[in-house]
N, C-alpha and C positions, 0 to 999 in steps of 0.2 A: 844536869841539862844546861845550866847556865854557864858552864866553864867554856872559855874561849870566845864568849860573846862580847861584842863591843857594846857595852851598856851605856856609855856616856853619850849624850846627844851632841851631834856635830853642830856647828854654827848654823848650817842651812836647815837643821832639823828642829830647832828650838821653837819654831813657830812665831818668831819676832817678826812683825810686819815690815820693818825697815822704813826709812824715811826717803821717799823719792819725790818730794814736793818740788824741790829746786829744778830737777830735770823736767817735770811736768810743766812747770811755770814757763820754762824756756821754750819747750815744744809748743805749748799753747799760744805763747806770744808770737812765735814764728808763724804758726798756722793761722792766727787771726790776722796777721799782717798779709798773708797770702790771700785770705778772703777779700780784704779791702782792695789789694792790687788787682786781683782777677775780676772783681765786680766793676772796678773802673774800666778794666780792659774790655769787659763784655759790653759795657755801655758805648765805649769808643768804637769798637769794631762791629758791634751788632752781631757777634758770633753766637750762635746757639750752642756750639760745642763748648766754648769758653764759659757760657752761662751755665751749662750742665756741670762743668768741672767746678765752677764756683759753688754750686749747690752741694757738690761732694765735699768741698773744702769747709763749707758751713757745718755739714754734718760731722766732719772730723774734728773741727774746732769745738763743737758742742760735746762730742765724746770725750775730748781731752779735758774739758772743763768739768765734766762729770767725774772723770778719773782723778782730777786734782781735789775735788771735794771729797771723793771717797778716800784718797790717800790721807787727807787731813783728819777725817773722822776715824779712820783706822788707828790712829795713834792715840785716841782718847782712852784713858785708863778704864778698866773694868771696875764695876761696883756692884752693890748687893742687887740692884734692879737689872743691870745688864752684865751678867757674869762673865760674858766674853767680850765685853765692851762693844765696839762697832766693827769687830774683825770681819764679819760676814758681809759688810757693805762692799767690799772689793768683789765679791761674787755677784751681788745684785747689780753693781755698776758694770761689770764685764758682761753680764746677761743683757742688760740694756744696750750696751754698745754693739754687741754682736747682732741684736735685733735690728739696729740702725744700719749696720754694715750689710745685713741680709736684705733690708728694704732697698737700700741704695743699689746693691748689686742687681737685684731683680728689676728695679726701674731702668738701670743701664742696659740690661738685656732687652726689655721691651722697647725702649727707645731706640736702641741699636737696630733691632729688626725693622722698626718703622722707617728709620732713615735709610735702610738699604733700598727701599722702594721710593722714598721721597727725600733724596739727599738735599740739604739746604746749600745755599751759596755761602762759602766761607772764605774770608780774606786770609790767605795763608801766611803772609809775612807777619802781620800783627799777631795772629794766632801763635806763631812760632816764638815770638819775643816773650809773650806772657806765659807760654808753656815752659820755656827755659827758666824764667824767674821763679815759677812754682816748683820746678823740679829741683833747682839748686837749693831753695829754702827747705824743701822736704828732705833732701839728703842731709842737710845739717841737723834737722830734728831726728832723723832716723839714727844718725851717728850718736846723738845724745842719749837716745832711749835704748839703743841695741843692747848695751852691756846689762840692762836691768829687765829686759823683756821676759826672762824666765823666772823672775822673783815672785810674782804672784799673778793671778787672773787679771787684776786691774791693769798692771803694767804690760801684760801681754796684749790686752785689748787696745791699750793706748798706743802701743807699737804698731798694732794692725791698722788703727786709724790713720796714722802718719804714712804707713806703707801704702795703704789704700789711696791716699791722696797723691803720693808720689807716682804710683802706677797711673792715676788719672792724668797727671801732668806729662808723663812719658807718652801716654796715648795721644794727647793733644800735640805733642812735638812730632811724633811719627806721622800722624794725620796731616799736619801742616806741611811737612817735607814732601809727602806723597802728592798732596793736592797741588803744591807749588810746581813740582816737577812733571806731573802727569795730567793734572786736572781731573783726576779721578775722585769725585766728591764722596763716594761711598767709603772712602778710606776712613772717614771720621766714624761712621757706623760700625765698621769692622774693628777698629781700635777699641770702641766702647764695648763691643761684645767680647773681645779678648780679655778686657779688664774685668768684666762681670764673671767670666769663668775662673778668674783668680780670686775674686773677692767672695763669692758665694760659698765655695767649699770650706774656706778658712772660717767664715762667720758661722757656718753651720756646725762646724767641729767645736768651736769655742761655746756656742750656745748649748750643745749636747753635754759638754763637760760641766759647765756652770749649773745646768738644770739638774745634773746628777748630784751635785753637792747640795742644792736646795732640797732635793728629794731624799737627802741623806742615804744615798746608795753607798755600798761598800767602797772604800777608797781604791782607786786603780792600783793594781799590783799587790793587793792583799787578798789572800785566799783564806776565807774563814773556816773552811774545812780542814786546812792544814793547821790553823791556829787551834781548833778544837782538838785535833789529833795530838799535837804536841802537849797541850795542857793535860790531856788524858794519860799521857805517858809518865807524868809526874807521880811520885810516891804518894800514896793516900788519897789521890783523886779518884772519885768513883763516877762522876758525871759532870757534864757541862751544858748548860742550857741558857736560854734567853741571851744568846750571844749576838751582840749588835756592834757594828762599826760604822762611823760616818766621818765627814770632814767638816770642820767648822770653817776653816779658811786655809789658804795655801800654807803648807808646812805644819798644819795643825790637825792631824787625824786623831780620833778619839775611839776607844773601845770599851764596851762594858759586858759583863757576864756574871752568871750565878755558877759558882763551882761547889759541887757536893763533895765533901770529904768524910773520912771515917769519924765516927762520933768521938773517939778517944783523942783526936787532934785537938779538941778544945780543952783537954785536961793535961796533955803531956807537952804542949808548946808547939806541936807541928803545924797548927793552923797559921800562926804568924810566919813561919818558915816557908810554908807552901805558898802563902800570899807573895812573899818576897821572890820566890823562884818563878811564880807566874809573871809578875811584873817585869822581872829581868828578861824573861823569855820573849815577851811581846815587844820589849824595848830594843832587842838586838838581834833576834833570830831571823826575822822576815825581811823581805825586800822593803817594806814600809815600816819604819821604826815608830812604835806607838809609845809616846812618853806621857800621854794623858789617858790613863786607863783606870777603870773602876771595877773592882771585883767584889761580889758578895759571897763570902765563904759561909757555907751552910751544911747542916746535916741532912740526911735523907728524910727525917721526920719533918723538918722545916720545909723542904722542897715539896713533900706530898701535900702540904696544907696551903701552898701558894695558889692564887687564882690561876685557873687554867690558861688564861690569855698570856700570862707572864712567862709561861714555859715554852711559848712558841719562839723559834729562832728567826 
């Protein structure tokens, strides 16, 4: 069954967290600069729209700082007290950032609806200048983070933070142009609502995925029924139970199972051979390659005397 499988882990499948601290430092520095510039701009212009975008930028800068801290902790080595090190910190950080994004998006939607009926007076020219400054800075940060946004949950959340701020700056620019050319003050509210419709679905999706990891749901793309069926097709395998799969962090799925084999496998050497075949199968046969797997090879007699709860799948 193992013939023709690619059993060697690819670079992207080894579970190594990668070092993205330099990119995050640059992105955080740029975003923090935007916060200062927009805060000054909101004081000079008295623009509520720019003040709201400054709040967005503060949230994004905070998220990037959390991502930077998480990226640092992820590189700490494992030890006897923390067997996976701080690898899962990227999931917790991404969950926190997605919650912040969801809160900002919800606030933007509520505030946008309110402004449709009570549009504030906004100085368009000053608003345009600070909007352009924010957008240019965010485009630079997006360029820096774009190539690493799929590396793990933490980098993906950081990228969404910067993208969120860029959308906010773009909304400010569009609103400023419309207000300057038509005097239509509700343009600010409409731009805010459009930004909210882009932020909320992305934040919700990231929150759902990270929650799934923390709840130790089966990794996406791995069908445990197929895993069980393939293991049962191996010679000498009589049953598979207590089959569980979860994700520790990005690129680090794990799988455990109890595998019942013929009694004579423990005397004729087939137990070790069967274990090797099982590990090869889960490492290379399925869409999700499992390189961290643990299998308990046992006889029917041992399986019968196990606590009933351990036999549940």
